[in-house]
GULUM-103925 format. One record per atom (N, C-alpha, C): x negated, y, z negated. Coordinates in steps of 0.1 Angstrom, whole numbers, plus 5000, padded with zeros to 4 digits. Atoms other than C-alpha are relative to their C-alpha. Layout:
XYZ ...
This chain:
500549874993 509648314937 501250075006 498949924995 511948594947 499850025015 500149974985 512548614985 500650135003 499649874999 512748974992 501050025012 498949984989 515849085013 500150145004 499749864997 516949385031 500950074990 499249945010 519549435004 499150064988 500949955010 516649474979 499550135004 500649874995 515149745001 501050115000 498949904999 518449925007 500350054986 499749965014 519149924969 498950104995 501249925004 515650064963 500150145006 499949874993 516150334989 501050104994 499049925007 519350454972 499550054986 500449985014 517650434938 498950114999 501149915001 514550644946 500150135009 499949904990 515950884972 499850144995 500249875006 515951184949 498650034994 501249985007 512551124935 498750005009 501250014992 510151054964 500150115012 500049914988 509151264994 500249925013 499850084987 510651135027 498850015009 501250004992 507851035050 500150095012 500149934987 506851275078 499549915011 500550084989 506451105111 499850095012 500449914989 504551275139 499649925012 500550064987 503851195176 498550025001 501450004998 500251115184 499649965014 500550044986 498151045215 499749855001 500350154998 497950695229 500049985015 500150044986 497350525262 501049905004 499150094995 500350365278 501249964991 498950035009 502650345248 500350124992 499649895009 504550575224 499549984986 500650025013 502650625192 500550114991 499649915010 503850785160 499249964987 500750025012 501950825127 500950044988 499249985012 503850795094 499150054989 501049945009 502051035070 500449984986 499650035014 502750855038 498950044990 501149955010 499450985023 500550134994 499549875005 501451305017 501049974988 499150045011 503551104991 499550054987 500549975014 503451194954 498949904996 501350065004 500051084940 499249955011 500850024989 498751044975 500149865006 499850144993 500050694985 501449964998 498750065000 503050484991 500449944987 499850075013 502650334956 501150074992 499049935008 504950604942 501349945002 498650054998 507950444958 500349884991 499850125007 507450104942 500050034985 500149965014 506550254908 501350064995 498749945004 509650464907 501149915000 498950104999 511950184918 499949914988 500250095011 510449954892 500550064987 499749945013 510950194863 501550045000 498549965000 514450324874 500849884998 499350125000 515649974879 500149944985 500050055013 514549874844 500850094990 499249915008 516150184829 501549985002 498650034997 519450104847 500549874992 499750125007 519349764830 499850014985 500249985014 518549914796 498749924995 501150085003 515149734797 498750084999 501249915002 512750034792 499850014985 500249995015 511249994757 499450134996 500549875005 510250284735 498550005002 501450004998 506650174739 499650025014 500349954986 506950254776 499549885009 500550094990 505150094805 498549995000 501450025000 501649954809 499549935012 500650054987 499349864838 498550014999 501550004998 495749774845 499750045014 500349954987 494749984875 499550144999 500549874999 492650284881 500150065014 499849954987 493650314917 501350065003 498749934996 496750424936 501249954991 498950055008 499050194915 500050064986 500149945013 497850334882 500550155001 499649864999 498350694894 501550005002 498650004998 501850604907 500849974988 499350045012 502850434875 500150124990 500049895009 501750734854 500950115005 499149904995 503550974877 501449974998 498650045002 506750784877 500550004986 499750015015 506650734839 500250154995 499949865004 506051114834 501450055004 498749954995 509151194855 501249954993 498950065007 511350964835 499850024985 500249985015 509951074801 499649874993 500450135006 508450724795 498550004998 501550015002 505050664779 499449905009 500850094991 502450504802 498749984994 501450045005 499350324790 499349935011 500750064989 496850254817 498649954995 501350065003 493850024812 499050005011 501149994990 490550074830 498849944994 501450035005 487049934827 499350134997 500749895005 484650164810 499150075012 500849954988 482850204844 500850085010 499149934991 485850374860 499550145002 500449864997 485050704877 500750104992 499449895008 485651014856 501250065008 498949944993 487851154884 501349934999 498850085001 490250864882 500650024986 499549995014 490450894844 500750144998 499549865001 491051274846 501450015007 498750004993 493851224872 501149934993 499050085008 495650964851 500450084988 499749925012 495451184821 500850135004 499349884995 496751484841 501549965002 498650044999 499851274848 500649954987 499550035013 500251214811 499849864994 500250145004 498950864808 499149994988 501050035011 497250724777 499049905006 501050084993 494050584793 499249934989 500850095009 492350294775 498949945008 501150054993 488850204786 499449884993 500350135006 487949834780 499149935009 500950084993 484949634791 499450075012 500749944988 482949674823 500649955013 499450064988 485149474847 501550014999 498549994999 488749494859 500749894992 499450125007 489449144844 500250034985 500049975015 488649274809 501150104997 498949905002 490949574813 501449935002 498750074998 493749344826 500349924988 499850085011 493349114797 500550094988 499649915010 493549404773 501450065002 498749964996 496649524791 501049904996 499050115004 498349184786 500150004985 499950005015 497449194749 500850114995 499249885005 498849544745 501549985002 498650034997 502049444762 500649904990 499550115010 502449134740 500250064986 500049955013 501749334709 501050114997 499149885002 503849644715 501449995007 498750014992 506649524738 500050095012 500049914988 505549764765 500349925013 499750064987 506849684800 498849985008 501250024992 504149524820 500350025015 499849984986 503949654855 498949945008 501150064991 501849534885 499850095012 500349924988 500149694914 500849975012 499350044988 501949494940 500949884999 499350135001 503249154928 501250004992 498649995007 506849234918 501050045011 499049974990 509949234940 500550155000 499649865001 510949584927 498950095006 501149924995 507449724936 500149995016 500050024986 507649564971 501250065007 498849944995 511249674977 499950155001 500249864999 510350024969 499150055011 500849974989 507550024994 500749995013 499350024988 509849895020 501050115004 499149894997 512050205018 499450095012 500649934989 509550355043 500749975013 499450044987 511250165071 501350085003 498849924998 514550335066 499750145005 500349864997 512950675068 499350015014 500650014986 510850575099 501149995010 498950024990 514050465117 500850125002 499249884999 515750785109 499450105010 500749914991 513050965129 499649945013 500350074988 512150705155 501049885001 498950105001 515550515159 499749885008 500350124992 514250285186 498649944998 501450055002 510950195170 500049855002 500250144997 509649855182 499149934990 501150075008 506649795160 499650104989 500649925012 505449915125 498749934997 501450065003 501749865117 499650054986 500449975014 500649845081 498749934996 501150075005 497449765063 500549914988 499650105011 497549465038 498949984991 500950045011 495949415005 500649884993 499350115006 497849194981 501449975006 498850034992 500949235002 501350074996 498749935005 503449464983 500650085011 499549924989 503749715011 500549925012 499750084989 503749455038 501349924997 498850085003 506449235021 501350095000 498849915000 508849535016 500350045014 499849954986 508249665052 500649885008 499550114992 508749315066 501449964998 498650035003 512049255048 500950105007 499249914993 513449575062 499949995015 500250014986 511949535096 500749885006 499350114995 513349185100 501550025002 498649974999 516849315094 500350085012 499849914988 516449575122 499449945013 500750054988 514549345146 498850075004 501249924998 511349545143 498849904998 501250075002 507949385148 499150064989 500949955009 505449415120 498649955003 501450054998 501649405126 499350034987 500750005013 499749325094 498550005002 501449984997 496149455096 499249984987 500950015011 493349345073 498650005004 501550014997 489549385072 499649855001 500550144998 487749065083 499549944986 500650055012 486049045049 500950034988 499049965010 489249125029 501449955005 498950064991 491848885045 500949914992 499250085009 494048755017 501249945007 498850044993 497248735038 499649915012 500450084988 495548605070 499549864996 500550135005 493748335050 501249914995 498950075005 497048235033 500849945012 499350054988 498748195067 499249895006 500850114994 495847985080 500149884992 500050125009 495947755049 501449954998 498650045003 499747745046 500350024986 499849975014 499447855010 499250114996 500849895005 498148134989 498649944995 501350055004 494348094985 499250134996 500949895004 491548304970 499050025011 500949964989 489248494994 498950084995 501049915003 486048674993 500450155003 499749864998 486349054990 498750085002 501349934997 483549255007 500250095011 499649914989 484849545027 499950154995 500049865004 484549925027 501450044995 498649965004 488349925022 500449924987 499650085011 488249694992 500550074988 499549925011 488949974967 501650005000 498550004999 492649964980 500549875005 499550134994 492849634999 499449884994 500950105004 490649424978 500749894991 499450115007 493149164965 499449875003 500650134997 491648814961 501049905005 498950094994 494948654970 501250085003 498749934997 498148764986 501149944991 498950055008 501448724968 500749895008 499250094993 503648424976 501250075007 499049924994 506248684984 499650065014 500649954987 503948835011 499949885010 500150124991 503248485025 501349965006 498750034995 506948415028 500450105010 499649904990 507548745046 499249995013 500950024988 504648665070 500649895009 499450104992 506748375082 501150055009 499049944992 509248605098 499549995015 500450024986 509248555136 499450135006 500549874994 508448925143 498750054993 501249965007 505248935122 498749955007 501350044995 501648935135 498950044991 501149975008 498548915114 498850025008 501249984992 495349065128 498950054990 501249965008 491849135115 499150105007 500949904994 489449425121 498750004992 501349995007 485849495113 499950134992 500349885008 484549745088 499650125010 500549894990 482849935117 501250065007 498849954993 486249965135 500850094991 499149925008 488150095105 499350134996 500849885003 485350345096 500150105012 499949914988 485450475132 501450065001 498649954999 489250505131 500250114990 499849895010 489050705099 499450135004 500749884995 486550945114 500850065012 499249954988 488750965146 501250074995 498949935005 491751065126 499650144995 500449875005 489751345110 499650095012 500549924989 488051455142 501150055010 499049964990 491151455164 501250074994 498849955006 493951535140 499850084987 500349955013 492251665108 500849944989 499350075010 493851395088 499049924992 501050065009 491751295058 500749894992 499450115006 492850945048 499049904994 500950105005 491350655029 499849895009 500350114990 489850345045 501249915002 498850094999 493050145038 500950055011 499249944990 495050385060 499449985014 500750024988 492450375087 500049865005 500050144997 492549995086 501249985010 498950024992 496050005101 499850065014 500249944987 495050245129 499049925008 501150074993 491950035138 500549875006 499450124995 494249735145 500750025013 499249974988 495949905175 499150055011 500849954988 494249935209 500750125006 499549894992 494650255229 500350124992 499749875007 494850515201 498850095003 501049914995 492950795217 499250074989 500849945010 489950915197 499849934987 500050065013 490450675168 499449865001 500650144999 489450325180 499449985013 500650044987 487250175206 500749885005 499450114994 488149895229 499849874991 500150125008 488749545214 500949994988 499150005011 491349635188 501049885002 499250134998 493449315182 501450015004 498649994995 496949445188 500150095012 499949924988 497649565223 501550035003 498649984998 501049735226 500349995015 499550004986 503149685258 500250145005 499749874994 503749965282 501350054995 498749935005 506350205267 500449964986 499650055014 506350025233 499950124990 499949895010 507350255204 499349954987 500850055011 504750205177 499850104989 500249915012 504650365142 498949934991 501150055009 501350325122 500250084987 499949945013 501650385085 498750044995 501249955007 498950605070 500350004985 499550035013 499350465035 499550084989 500649935012 497050675013 498850095004 501149904998 494450955010 499150014988 500849985013 492850894976 498649955002 501450034998 489250894986 499250135002 500849884999 486351134989 499950045015 500149954986 486751345021 498650015005 501349994995 483051385022 499449885007 500550134993 482651025033 500350015015 499750004986 484051125066 498850055008 501249954993 480851295075 498749944996 501250055005 478351125053 499849855002 500150145000 479150755054 499749945014 500250074988 477850525081 500649864999 499450145001 479550195091 499049904995 501050105006 478049905073 499749895010 
């Protein structure tokens, strides 16, 4: 297993600097501490995934390891969009596999980025198997949504940009699915002595369960944020990063994250996906976004940056959906 280092993140930051949008960080309302929101949902394709996808492809191009058959991935979510976007920018073919049940909007967005979309089976596992077969048969470069050091290191470049705008940041808060974003952020944060709060839904807790068991384990996935955070297991790389002394793992309810999502809309007019709201819901004292009982309570004067990681969801849900 590759142990992600600050050097990996710094190399990634240099590699993708000209291709990604530097994150905007804005001051927000909080009680008793200094709160900032990192608006990463404004990134290309609407999520942080663009960072890792670009780092992955550029690194392989630097090594002369980008085949003529291009790159392939099984994902109809943020990772698939990011892979297609990065491939288009580098003039590389991208073949993305999805189940036949994938929403038409996702298929259309992938094709708009120039991807060759292949619809296989009715479940993600069938699409993933077809992707593996395609890679083996064509020599296409197999990418992953989060389980690769280049993907994670690219995500970690966020920390360098956050520090440039909040130089004395004490704590960075991120939502966790499989752990790519978390692993990259944790590697950079450890170098700078920054605390990382890793927030997961109670019914979507791959990293928290791995920490509890002392090893990577499979978990049940049943959360309103499962579309983005629904990994059945965290990566070993994420589990290793969670062992850093400045990391805290916390869990939130679906009701809390839905309320946080609505609060971001009602107070700031920020339309984000449930994964982004998951991070917000983990922090107590964010005015208008969370109620009492959030698991992480900042100290007086603590400088906290919450990463709003993506916005690829239906904004209509902000007014129509009720907490489960």
